[in-house]
mmCIF file of the N, C-alpha and C atoms, coordinates in Angstrom:
data_MODEL
# 
_entry.id   MODEL 
# 
loop_
_atom_site.group_PDB 
_atom_site.id 
_atom_site.type_symbol 
_atom_site.label_atom_id 
_atom_site.label_alt_id 
_atom_site.label_comp_id 
_atom_site.label_asym_id 
_atom_site.label_entity_id 
_atom_site.label_seq_id 
_atom_site.pdbx_PDB_ins_code 
_atom_site.Cartn_x 
_atom_site.Cartn_y 
_atom_site.Cartn_z 
_atom_site.occupancy 
_atom_site.B_iso_or_equiv 
_atom_site.pdbx_formal_charge 
_atom_site.auth_seq_id 
_atom_site.auth_comp_id 
_atom_site.auth_asym_id 
_atom_site.auth_atom_id 
_atom_site.pdbx_PDB_model_num 
ATOM 1   N N  . MET A 1 1  ? -206.107 -96.651  -107.970 1.00 0.00 ? 1  MET A N  1 
ATOM 2   C CA . MET A 1 1  ? -205.633 -95.632  -108.707 1.00 0.00 ? 1  MET A CA 1 
ATOM 3   C C  . MET A 1 1  ? -204.124 -96.118  -109.117 1.00 0.00 ? 1  MET A C  1 
ATOM 4   N N  . ALA A 1 2  ? -203.846 -95.941  -110.460 1.00 0.00 ? 2  ALA A N  1 
ATOM 5   C CA . ALA A 1 2  ? -202.547 -96.332  -110.915 1.00 0.00 ? 2  ALA A CA 1 
ATOM 6   C C  . ALA A 1 2  ? -201.589 -95.214  -110.804 1.00 0.00 ? 2  ALA A C  1 
ATOM 7   N N  . MET A 1 3  ? -200.406 -95.467  -110.310 1.00 0.00 ? 3  MET A N  1 
ATOM 8   C CA . MET A 1 3  ? -199.313 -94.452  -110.159 1.00 0.00 ? 3  MET A CA 1 
ATOM 9   C C  . MET A 1 3  ? -198.717 -94.301  -111.566 1.00 0.00 ? 3  MET A C  1 
ATOM 10  N N  . PRO A 1 4  ? -197.961 -93.162  -111.842 1.00 0.00 ? 4  PRO A N  1 
ATOM 11  C CA . PRO A 1 4  ? -197.381 -93.012  -113.221 1.00 0.00 ? 4  PRO A CA 1 
ATOM 12  C C  . PRO A 1 4  ? -196.361 -94.083  -113.429 1.00 0.00 ? 4  PRO A C  1 
ATOM 13  N N  . PHE A 1 5  ? -195.646 -94.548  -112.430 1.00 0.00 ? 5  PHE A N  1 
ATOM 14  C CA . PHE A 1 5  ? -194.620 -95.589  -112.641 1.00 0.00 ? 5  PHE A CA 1 
ATOM 15  C C  . PHE A 1 5  ? -195.276 -96.821  -113.069 1.00 0.00 ? 5  PHE A C  1 
ATOM 16  N N  . GLU A 1 6  ? -196.429 -97.103  -112.528 1.00 0.00 ? 6  GLU A N  1 
ATOM 17  C CA . GLU A 1 6  ? -197.117 -98.456  -112.818 1.00 0.00 ? 6  GLU A CA 1 
ATOM 18  C C  . GLU A 1 6  ? -197.623 -98.303  -114.301 1.00 0.00 ? 6  GLU A C  1 
ATOM 19  N N  . ILE A 1 7  ? -198.034 -97.177  -114.667 1.00 0.00 ? 7  ILE A N  1 
ATOM 20  C CA . ILE A 1 7  ? -198.552 -96.969  -116.043 1.00 0.00 ? 7  ILE A CA 1 
ATOM 21  C C  . ILE A 1 7  ? -197.362 -97.285  -116.932 1.00 0.00 ? 7  ILE A C  1 
ATOM 22  N N  . VAL A 1 8  ? -196.223 -96.665  -116.758 1.00 0.00 ? 8  VAL A N  1 
ATOM 23  C CA . VAL A 1 8  ? -195.132 -96.931  -117.588 1.00 0.00 ? 8  VAL A CA 1 
ATOM 24  C C  . VAL A 1 8  ? -194.649 -98.414  -117.526 1.00 0.00 ? 8  VAL A C  1 
ATOM 25  N N  . SER A 1 9  ? -194.695 -99.051  -116.431 1.00 0.00 ? 9  SER A N  1 
ATOM 26  C CA . SER A 1 9  ? -194.229 -100.418 -116.420 1.00 0.00 ? 9  SER A CA 1 
ATOM 27  C C  . SER A 1 9  ? -195.178 -101.350 -117.161 1.00 0.00 ? 9  SER A C  1 
ATOM 28  N N  . GLU A 1 10 ? -196.465 -100.978 -117.454 1.00 0.00 ? 10 GLU A N  1 
ATOM 29  C CA . GLU A 1 10 ? -197.537 -101.623 -118.096 1.00 0.00 ? 10 GLU A CA 1 
ATOM 30  C C  . GLU A 1 10 ? -197.341 -101.591 -119.544 1.00 0.00 ? 10 GLU A C  1 
ATOM 31  N N  . LEU A 1 11 ? -196.584 -100.562 -120.041 1.00 0.00 ? 11 LEU A N  1 
ATOM 32  C CA . LEU A 1 11 ? -196.376 -100.344 -121.575 1.00 0.00 ? 11 LEU A CA 1 
ATOM 33  C C  . LEU A 1 11 ? -195.601 -101.466 -121.936 1.00 0.00 ? 11 LEU A C  1 
ATOM 34  N N  . SER A 1 12 ? -195.974 -102.106 -122.951 1.00 0.00 ? 12 SER A N  1 
ATOM 35  C CA . SER A 1 12 ? -195.000 -103.230 -123.576 1.00 0.00 ? 12 SER A CA 1 
ATOM 36  C C  . SER A 1 12 ? -194.074 -102.554 -124.600 1.00 0.00 ? 12 SER A C  1 
ATOM 37  N N  . SER A 1 13 ? -193.176 -103.384 -124.937 1.00 0.00 ? 13 SER A N  1 
ATOM 38  C CA . SER A 1 13 ? -192.195 -102.795 -125.830 1.00 0.00 ? 13 SER A CA 1 
ATOM 39  C C  . SER A 1 13 ? -192.634 -102.635 -127.161 1.00 0.00 ? 13 SER A C  1 
ATOM 40  N N  . GLY A 1 14 ? -193.796 -103.456 -127.520 1.00 0.00 ? 14 GLY A N  1 
ATOM 41  C CA . GLY A 1 14 ? -194.420 -103.164 -128.811 1.00 0.00 ? 14 GLY A CA 1 
ATOM 42  C C  . GLY A 1 14 ? -195.127 -101.970 -128.805 1.00 0.00 ? 14 GLY A C  1 
ATOM 43  N N  . MET A 1 15 ? -195.679 -101.430 -127.662 1.00 0.00 ? 15 MET A N  1 
ATOM 44  C CA . MET A 1 15 ? -196.435 -100.167 -127.640 1.00 0.00 ? 15 MET A CA 1 
ATOM 45  C C  . MET A 1 15 ? -195.351 -99.003  -127.633 1.00 0.00 ? 15 MET A C  1 
ATOM 46  N N  . ILE A 1 16 ? -194.229 -99.086  -127.047 1.00 0.00 ? 16 ILE A N  1 
ATOM 47  C CA . ILE A 1 16 ? -193.276 -98.006  -127.183 1.00 0.00 ? 16 ILE A CA 1 
ATOM 48  C C  . ILE A 1 16 ? -192.668 -98.091  -128.643 1.00 0.00 ? 16 ILE A C  1 
ATOM 49  N N  . ARG A 1 17 ? -192.522 -99.179  -129.173 1.00 0.00 ? 17 ARG A N  1 
ATOM 50  C CA . ARG A 1 17 ? -191.918 -99.075  -130.668 1.00 0.00 ? 17 ARG A CA 1 
ATOM 51  C C  . ARG A 1 17 ? -193.132 -98.482  -131.610 1.00 0.00 ? 17 ARG A C  1 
ATOM 52  N N  . GLY A 1 18 ? -194.261 -98.797  -131.327 1.00 0.00 ? 18 GLY A N  1 
ATOM 53  C CA . GLY A 1 18 ? -195.405 -98.148  -132.002 1.00 0.00 ? 18 GLY A CA 1 
ATOM 54  C C  . GLY A 1 18 ? -195.376 -96.712  -131.917 1.00 0.00 ? 18 GLY A C  1 
ATOM 55  N N  . LEU A 1 19 ? -195.268 -96.192  -130.609 1.00 0.00 ? 19 LEU A N  1 
ATOM 56  C CA . LEU A 1 19 ? -195.213 -94.702  -130.459 1.00 0.00 ? 19 LEU A CA 1 
ATOM 57  C C  . LEU A 1 19 ? -193.964 -94.034  -131.032 1.00 0.00 ? 19 LEU A C  1 
ATOM 58  N N  . GLY A 1 20 ? -192.803 -94.810  -130.972 1.00 0.00 ? 20 GLY A N  1 
ATOM 59  C CA . GLY A 1 20 ? -191.709 -94.212  -131.588 1.00 0.00 ? 20 GLY A CA 1 
ATOM 60  C C  . GLY A 1 20 ? -191.987 -94.137  -133.242 1.00 0.00 ? 20 GLY A C  1 
ATOM 61  N N  . THR A 1 21 ? -192.745 -95.172  -133.743 1.00 0.00 ? 21 THR A N  1 
ATOM 62  C CA . THR A 1 21 ? -192.883 -95.114  -135.195 1.00 0.00 ? 21 THR A CA 1 
ATOM 63  C C  . THR A 1 21 ? -193.784 -93.873  -135.527 1.00 0.00 ? 21 THR A C  1 
ATOM 64  N N  . VAL A 1 22 ? -194.850 -93.726  -134.620 1.00 0.00 ? 22 VAL A N  1 
ATOM 65  C CA . VAL A 1 22 ? -195.743 -92.643  -134.885 1.00 0.00 ? 22 VAL A CA 1 
ATOM 66  C C  . VAL A 1 22 ? -195.046 -91.262  -134.842 1.00 0.00 ? 22 VAL A C  1 
ATOM 67  N N  . VAL A 1 23 ? -194.015 -91.102  -133.905 1.00 0.00 ? 23 VAL A N  1 
ATOM 68  C CA . VAL A 1 23 ? -193.274 -89.880  -133.787 1.00 0.00 ? 23 VAL A CA 1 
ATOM 69  C C  . VAL A 1 23 ? -192.414 -89.646  -134.939 1.00 0.00 ? 23 VAL A C  1 
ATOM 70  N N  . VAL A 1 24 ? -191.870 -90.651  -135.459 1.00 0.00 ? 24 VAL A N  1 
ATOM 71  C CA . VAL A 1 24 ? -191.004 -90.699  -136.645 1.00 0.00 ? 24 VAL A CA 1 
ATOM 72  C C  . VAL A 1 24 ? -191.907 -90.211  -137.866 1.00 0.00 ? 24 VAL A C  1 
ATOM 73  N N  . PHE A 1 25 ? -193.007 -90.836  -138.004 1.00 0.00 ? 25 PHE A N  1 
ATOM 74  C CA . PHE A 1 25 ? -193.854 -90.587  -139.176 1.00 0.00 ? 25 PHE A CA 1 
ATOM 75  C C  . PHE A 1 25 ? -194.312 -89.102  -139.088 1.00 0.00 ? 25 PHE A C  1 
ATOM 76  N N  . VAL A 1 26 ? -194.679 -88.637  -137.857 1.00 0.00 ? 26 VAL A N  1 
ATOM 77  C CA . VAL A 1 26 ? -195.137 -87.186  -137.887 1.00 0.00 ? 26 VAL A CA 1 
ATOM 78  C C  . VAL A 1 26 ? -194.041 -86.255  -138.278 1.00 0.00 ? 26 VAL A C  1 
ATOM 79  N N  . ALA A 1 27 ? -192.695 -86.590  -137.841 1.00 0.00 ? 27 ALA A N  1 
ATOM 80  C CA . ALA A 1 27 ? -191.690 -85.806  -138.071 1.00 0.00 ? 27 ALA A CA 1 
ATOM 81  C C  . ALA A 1 27 ? -191.509 -85.732  -139.617 1.00 0.00 ? 27 ALA A C  1 
ATOM 82  N N  . PHE A 1 28 ? -191.580 -87.006  -140.239 1.00 0.00 ? 28 PHE A N  1 
ATOM 83  C CA . PHE A 1 28 ? -191.389 -87.096  -141.595 1.00 0.00 ? 28 PHE A CA 1 
ATOM 84  C C  . PHE A 1 28 ? -192.466 -86.341  -142.454 1.00 0.00 ? 28 PHE A C  1 
ATOM 85  N N  . VAL A 1 29 ? -193.594 -86.352  -141.983 1.00 0.00 ? 29 VAL A N  1 
ATOM 86  C CA . VAL A 1 29 ? -194.616 -85.615  -142.659 1.00 0.00 ? 29 VAL A CA 1 
ATOM 87  C C  . VAL A 1 29 ? -194.449 -84.084  -142.554 1.00 0.00 ? 29 VAL A C  1 
ATOM 88  N N  . GLY A 1 30 ? -194.140 -83.726  -141.369 1.00 0.00 ? 30 GLY A N  1 
ATOM 89  C CA . GLY A 1 30 ? -193.795 -82.251  -141.064 1.00 0.00 ? 30 GLY A CA 1 
ATOM 90  C C  . GLY A 1 30 ? -192.605 -81.775  -141.781 1.00 0.00 ? 30 GLY A C  1 
ATOM 91  N N  . LEU A 1 31 ? -191.541 -82.475  -141.988 1.00 0.00 ? 31 LEU A N  1 
ATOM 92  C CA . LEU A 1 31 ? -190.412 -82.168  -142.949 1.00 0.00 ? 31 LEU A CA 1 
ATOM 93  C C  . LEU A 1 31 ? -190.666 -82.108  -144.356 1.00 0.00 ? 31 LEU A C  1 
ATOM 94  N N  . THR A 1 32 ? -191.564 -83.044  -144.719 1.00 0.00 ? 32 THR A N  1 
ATOM 95  C CA . THR A 1 32 ? -192.082 -82.964  -146.217 1.00 0.00 ? 32 THR A CA 1 
ATOM 96  C C  . THR A 1 32 ? -192.915 -81.825  -146.407 1.00 0.00 ? 32 THR A C  1 
ATOM 97  N N  . LEU A 1 33 ? -193.891 -81.399  -145.688 1.00 0.00 ? 33 LEU A N  1 
ATOM 98  C CA . LEU A 1 33 ? -194.635 -80.300  -146.014 1.00 0.00 ? 33 LEU A CA 1 
ATOM 99  C C  . LEU A 1 33 ? -193.685 -78.994  -145.863 1.00 0.00 ? 33 LEU A C  1 
ATOM 100 N N  . TRP A 1 34 ? -192.658 -78.986  -145.015 1.00 0.00 ? 34 TRP A N  1 
ATOM 101 C CA . TRP A 1 34 ? -191.789 -77.772  -144.815 1.00 0.00 ? 34 TRP A CA 1 
ATOM 102 C C  . TRP A 1 34 ? -191.041 -77.690  -146.232 1.00 0.00 ? 34 TRP A C  1 
ATOM 103 N N  . VAL A 1 35 ? -190.431 -78.820  -146.738 1.00 0.00 ? 35 VAL A N  1 
ATOM 104 C CA . VAL A 1 35 ? -189.746 -78.720  -147.917 1.00 0.00 ? 35 VAL A CA 1 
ATOM 105 C C  . VAL A 1 35 ? -190.394 -78.339  -149.196 1.00 0.00 ? 35 VAL A C  1 
ATOM 106 N N  . PHE A 1 36 ? -191.648 -78.984  -149.259 1.00 0.00 ? 36 PHE A N  1 
ATOM 107 C CA . PHE A 1 36 ? -192.432 -78.760  -150.469 1.00 0.00 ? 36 PHE A CA 1 
ATOM 108 C C  . PHE A 1 36 ? -193.351 -77.409  -150.424 1.00 0.00 ? 36 PHE A C  1 
ATOM 109 N N  . ASN A 1 37 ? -193.131 -76.696  -149.342 1.00 0.00 ? 37 ASN A N  1 
ATOM 110 C CA . ASN A 1 37 ? -194.012 -75.466  -149.156 1.00 0.00 ? 37 ASN A CA 1 
ATOM 111 C C  . ASN A 1 37 ? -193.514 -74.501  -150.225 1.00 0.00 ? 37 ASN A C  1 
ATOM 112 N N  . SER A 1 38 ? -194.544 -73.971  -150.922 1.00 0.00 ? 38 SER A N  1 
ATOM 113 C CA . SER A 1 38 ? -194.168 -73.028  -152.022 1.00 0.00 ? 38 SER A CA 1 
ATOM 114 C C  . SER A 1 38 ? -193.636 -71.788  -151.578 1.00 0.00 ? 38 SER A C  1 
ATOM 115 N N  . LYS A 1 39 ? -193.778 -71.363  -150.250 1.00 0.00 ? 39 LYS A N  1 
ATOM 116 C CA . LYS A 1 39 ? -193.151 -70.097  -149.688 1.00 0.00 ? 39 LYS A CA 1 
ATOM 117 C C  . LYS A 1 39 ? -191.612 -70.193  -149.693 1.00 0.00 ? 39 LYS A C  1 
ATOM 118 N N  . ARG A 1 40 ? -191.155 -71.391  -149.671 1.00 0.00 ? 40 ARG A N  1 
ATOM 119 C CA . ARG A 1 40 ? -189.663 -71.629  -149.493 1.00 0.00 ? 40 ARG A CA 1 
ATOM 120 C C  . ARG A 1 40 ? -189.050 -71.782  -150.767 1.00 0.00 ? 40 ARG A C  1 
ATOM 121 N N  . ASN A 1 41 ? -189.746 -71.594  -151.832 1.00 0.00 ? 41 ASN A N  1 
ATOM 122 C CA . ASN A 1 41 ? -189.083 -71.756  -153.300 1.00 0.00 ? 41 ASN A CA 1 
ATOM 123 C C  . ASN A 1 41 ? -187.880 -70.788  -153.593 1.00 0.00 ? 41 ASN A C  1 
ATOM 124 N N  . PRO A 1 42 ? -188.080 -69.380  -153.225 1.00 0.00 ? 42 PRO A N  1 
ATOM 125 C CA . PRO A 1 42 ? -186.980 -68.537  -153.414 1.00 0.00 ? 42 PRO A CA 1 
ATOM 126 C C  . PRO A 1 42 ? -185.739 -68.978  -152.539 1.00 0.00 ? 42 PRO A C  1 
ATOM 127 N N  . GLU A 1 43 ? -185.862 -69.373  -151.222 1.00 0.00 ? 43 GLU A N  1 
ATOM 128 C CA . GLU A 1 43 ? -184.654 -69.807  -150.449 1.00 0.00 ? 43 GLU A CA 1 
ATOM 129 C C  . GLU A 1 43 ? -183.999 -70.911  -151.207 1.00 0.00 ? 43 GLU A C  1 
ATOM 130 N N  . PHE A 1 44 ? -184.680 -71.918  -151.594 1.00 0.00 ? 44 PHE A N  1 
ATOM 131 C CA . PHE A 1 44 ? -184.204 -73.233  -152.080 1.00 0.00 ? 44 PHE A CA 1 
ATOM 132 C C  . PHE A 1 44 ? -183.551 -72.936  -153.572 1.00 0.00 ? 44 PHE A C  1 
ATOM 133 N N  . ALA A 1 45 ? -184.093 -71.913  -154.293 1.00 0.00 ? 45 ALA A N  1 
ATOM 134 C CA . ALA A 1 45 ? -183.561 -71.514  -155.494 1.00 0.00 ? 45 ALA A CA 1 
ATOM 135 C C  . ALA A 1 45 ? -182.282 -70.911  -155.342 1.00 0.00 ? 45 ALA A C  1 
ATOM 136 N N  . GLU A 1 46 ? -182.038 -70.156  -154.398 1.00 0.00 ? 46 GLU A N  1 
ATOM 137 C CA . GLU A 1 46 ? -180.712 -69.547  -154.088 1.00 0.00 ? 46 GLU A CA 1 
ATOM 138 C C  . GLU A 1 46 ? -179.905 -70.509  -153.533 1.00 0.00 ? 46 GLU A C  1 
ATOM 139 N N  . ALA A 1 47 ? -180.139 -71.446  -152.676 1.00 0.00 ? 47 ALA A N  1 
ATOM 140 C CA . ALA A 1 47 ? -179.377 -72.437  -152.139 1.00 0.00 ? 47 ALA A CA 1 
ATOM 141 C C  . ALA A 1 47 ? -178.857 -73.528  -153.157 1.00 0.00 ? 47 ALA A C  1 
ATOM 142 N N  . ARG A 1 48 ? -179.809 -73.811  -153.999 1.00 0.00 ? 48 ARG A N  1 
ATOM 143 C CA . ARG A 1 48 ? -179.341 -74.654  -155.222 1.00 0.00 ? 48 ARG A CA 1 
ATOM 144 C C  . ARG A 1 48 ? -178.187 -74.114  -156.013 1.00 0.00 ? 48 ARG A C  1 
ATOM 145 N N  . LEU A 1 49 ? -178.055 -72.865  -156.191 1.00 0.00 ? 49 LEU A N  1 
ATOM 146 C CA . LEU A 1 49 ? -177.013 -72.332  -156.880 1.00 0.00 ? 49 LEU A CA 1 
ATOM 147 C C  . LEU A 1 49 ? -175.636 -72.139  -156.084 1.00 0.00 ? 49 LEU A C  1 
ATOM 148 N N  . LEU A 1 50 ? -175.662 -72.339  -154.731 1.00 0.00 ? 50 LEU A N  1 
ATOM 149 C CA . LEU A 1 50 ? -174.441 -72.124  -153.997 1.00 0.00 ? 50 LEU A CA 1 
ATOM 150 C C  . LEU A 1 50 ? -173.208 -72.896  -154.259 1.00 0.00 ? 50 LEU A C  1 
ATOM 151 N N  . PRO A 1 51 ? -173.365 -74.271  -154.878 1.00 0.00 ? 51 PRO A N  1 
ATOM 152 C CA . PRO A 1 51 ? -172.171 -74.892  -155.261 1.00 0.00 ? 51 PRO A CA 1 
ATOM 153 C C  . PRO A 1 51 ? -171.377 -74.198  -156.367 1.00 0.00 ? 51 PRO A C  1 
ATOM 154 N N  . PHE A 1 52 ? -172.115 -73.457  -157.065 1.00 0.00 ? 52 PHE A N  1 
ATOM 155 C CA . PHE A 1 52 ? -171.553 -72.676  -158.390 1.00 0.00 ? 52 PHE A CA 1 
ATOM 156 C C  . PHE A 1 52 ? -171.094 -71.357  -158.121 1.00 0.00 ? 52 PHE A C  1 
ATOM 157 N N  . ALA A 1 53 ? -171.374 -70.795  -156.897 1.00 0.00 ? 53 ALA A N  1 
ATOM 158 C CA . ALA A 1 53 ? -170.891 -69.556  -156.496 1.00 0.00 ? 53 ALA A CA 1 
ATOM 159 C C  . ALA A 1 53 ? -169.361 -69.612  -156.331 1.00 0.00 ? 53 ALA A C  1 
ATOM 160 N N  . ASP A 1 54 ? -168.810 -68.347  -156.776 1.00 0.00 ? 54 ASP A N  1 
ATOM 161 C CA . ASP A 1 54 ? -167.262 -68.246  -156.499 1.00 0.00 ? 54 ASP A CA 1 
ATOM 162 C C  . ASP A 1 54 ? -167.007 -68.097  -155.193 1.00 0.00 ? 54 ASP A C  1 
ATOM 163 N N  . GLU A 1 55 ? -166.027 -68.624  -154.736 1.00 0.00 ? 55 GLU A N  1 
ATOM 164 C CA . GLU A 1 55 ? -165.440 -68.477  -153.456 1.00 0.00 ? 55 GLU A CA 1 
ATOM 165 C C  . GLU A 1 55 ? -164.812 -67.055  -153.222 1.00 0.00 ? 55 GLU A C  1 
ATOM 166 N N  . PRO A 1 56 ? -165.046 -66.249  -152.212 1.00 0.00 ? 56 PRO A N  1 
ATOM 167 C CA . PRO A 1 56 ? -164.361 -65.164  -151.871 1.00 0.00 ? 56 PRO A CA 1 
ATOM 168 C C  . PRO A 1 56 ? -162.969 -65.334  -151.634 1.00 0.00 ? 56 PRO A C  1 
ATOM 169 N N  . LEU A 1 57 ? -162.054 -64.463  -152.120 1.00 0.00 ? 57 LEU A N  1 
ATOM 170 C CA . LEU A 1 57 ? -160.609 -64.571  -151.885 1.00 0.00 ? 57 LEU A CA 1 
ATOM 171 C C  . LEU A 1 57 ? -160.283 -64.085  -150.473 1.00 0.00 ? 57 LEU A C  1 
ATOM 172 N N  . PRO A 1 58 ? -159.470 -64.812  -149.823 1.00 0.00 ? 58 PRO A N  1 
ATOM 173 C CA . PRO A 1 58 ? -158.973 -64.328  -148.577 1.00 0.00 ? 58 PRO A CA 1 
ATOM 174 C C  . PRO A 1 58 ? -158.316 -63.002  -148.623 1.00 0.00 ? 58 PRO A C  1 
ATOM 175 N N  . ASP A 1 59 ? -158.185 -62.274  -147.567 1.00 0.00 ? 59 ASP A N  1 
ATOM 176 C CA . ASP A 1 59 ? -157.641 -60.931  -147.547 1.00 0.00 ? 59 ASP A CA 1 
ATOM 177 C C  . ASP A 1 59 ? -156.164 -60.827  -147.941 1.00 0.00 ? 59 ASP A C  1 
ATOM 178 N N  . ASP A 1 60 ? -155.420 -61.877  -147.596 1.00 0.00 ? 60 ASP A N  1 
ATOM 179 C CA . ASP A 1 60 ? -154.009 -61.862  -148.054 1.00 0.00 ? 60 ASP A CA 1 
ATOM 180 C C  . ASP A 1 60 ? -153.679 -62.394  -149.486 1.00 0.00 ? 60 ASP A C  1 
ATOM 181 N N  . ALA A 1 61 ? -154.763 -62.872  -150.185 1.00 0.00 ? 61 ALA A N  1 
ATOM 182 C CA . ALA A 1 61 ? -154.628 -63.225  -151.550 1.00 0.00 ? 61 ALA A CA 1 
ATOM 183 C C  . ALA A 1 61 ? -154.241 -62.080  -152.506 1.00 0.00 ? 61 ALA A C  1 
ATOM 184 N N  . THR A 1 62 ? -154.703 -60.837  -152.170 1.00 0.00 ? 62 THR A N  1 
ATOM 185 C CA . THR A 1 62 ? -154.525 -59.714  -153.057 1.00 0.00 ? 62 THR A CA 1 
ATOM 186 C C  . THR A 1 62 ? -152.960 -59.358  -153.034 1.00 0.00 ? 62 THR A C  1 
ATOM 187 N N  . GLN A 1 63 ? -152.356 -59.604  -151.951 1.00 0.00 ? 63 GLN A N  1 
ATOM 188 C CA . GLN A 1 63 ? -150.867 -59.405  -151.807 1.00 0.00 ? 63 GLN A CA 1 
ATOM 189 C C  . GLN A 1 63 ? -150.157 -60.250  -152.856 1.00 0.00 ? 63 GLN A C  1 
ATOM 190 N N  . GLU A 1 64 ? -148.931 -59.717  -153.112 1.00 0.00 ? 64 GLU A N  1 
ATOM 191 C CA . GLU A 1 64 ? -148.094 -60.599  -154.015 1.00 0.00 ? 64 GLU A CA 1 
ATOM 192 C C  . GLU A 1 64 ? -147.419 -61.700  -153.077 1.00 0.00 ? 64 GLU A C  1 
ATOM 193 N N  . PRO A 1 65 ? -147.383 -62.872  -153.727 1.00 0.00 ? 65 PRO A N  1 
ATOM 194 C CA . PRO A 1 65 ? -146.779 -63.929  -152.839 1.00 0.00 ? 65 PRO A CA 1 
ATOM 195 C C  . PRO A 1 65 ? -145.315 -63.692  -152.522 1.00 0.00 ? 65 PRO A C  1 
ATOM 196 N N  . GLU A 1 66 ? -144.964 -64.034  -151.351 1.00 0.00 ? 66 GLU A N  1 
ATOM 197 C CA . GLU A 1 66 ? -143.494 -63.957  -150.877 1.00 0.00 ? 66 GLU A CA 1 
ATOM 198 C C  . GLU A 1 66 ? -142.621 -64.999  -151.621 1.00 0.00 ? 66 GLU A C  1 
ATOM 199 N N  . THR A 1 67 ? -141.470 -64.444  -152.057 1.00 0.00 ? 67 THR A N  1 
ATOM 200 C CA . THR A 1 67 ? -140.507 -65.380  -152.702 1.00 0.00 ? 67 THR A CA 1 
ATOM 201 C C  . THR A 1 67 ? -139.519 -65.699  -151.765 1.00 0.00 ? 67 THR A C  1 
ATOM 202 N N  . ARG A 1 68 ? -139.009 -66.997  -151.869 1.00 0.00 ? 68 ARG A N  1 
ATOM 203 C CA . ARG A 1 68 ? -138.075 -67.509  -150.879 1.00 0.00 ? 68 ARG A CA 1 
ATOM 204 C C  . ARG A 1 68 ? -136.716 -67.092  -151.482 1.00 0.00 ? 68 ARG A C  1 
ATOM 205 N N  . SER A 1 69 ? -135.788 -66.908  -150.532 1.00 0.00 ? 69 SER A N  1 
ATOM 206 C CA . SER A 1 69 ? -134.405 -66.411  -150.987 1.00 0.00 ? 69 SER A CA 1 
ATOM 207 C C  . SER A 1 69 ? -133.732 -67.672  -151.278 1.00 0.00 ? 69 SER A C  1 
ATOM 208 N N  . THR A 1 70 ? -132.838 -67.772  -152.349 1.00 0.00 ? 70 THR A N  1 
ATOM 209 C CA . THR A 1 70 ? -132.027 -68.800  -152.677 1.00 0.00 ? 70 THR A CA 1 
ATOM 210 C C  . THR A 1 70 ? -130.690 -68.805  -151.876 1.00 0.00 ? 70 THR A C  1 
ATOM 211 N N  . ARG A 1 71 ? -130.346 -67.651  -151.113 1.00 0.00 ? 71 ARG A N  1 
ATOM 212 C CA . ARG A 1 71 ? -129.176 -67.479  -150.354 1.00 0.00 ? 71 ARG A CA 1 
ATOM 213 C C  . ARG A 1 71 ? -129.149 -68.423  -149.079 1.00 0.00 ? 71 ARG A C  1 
ATOM 214 N N  . PRO A 1 72 ? -128.004 -68.871  -148.887 1.00 0.00 ? 72 PRO A N  1 
ATOM 215 C CA . PRO A 1 72 ? -127.984 -69.810  -147.521 1.00 0.00 ? 72 PRO A CA 1 
ATOM 216 C C  . PRO A 1 72 ? -128.047 -68.837  -146.317 1.00 0.00 ? 72 PRO A C  1 
# 
């Protein structure tokens, strides 16, 4: 009967790289399906316009700017 440590030690670096490739591929497919899901179109349509939205003014921007005195 093989112990878990012996099983891990029998894995070659090629097998570990192959498993890593499979994990990254599954993540890529999942992300692609999430991005191109038609249910998310309203969210992405709103997010697409965010760079053109006006930035809100800070609270102190409504006050008149303070002027510096020219007196010594």
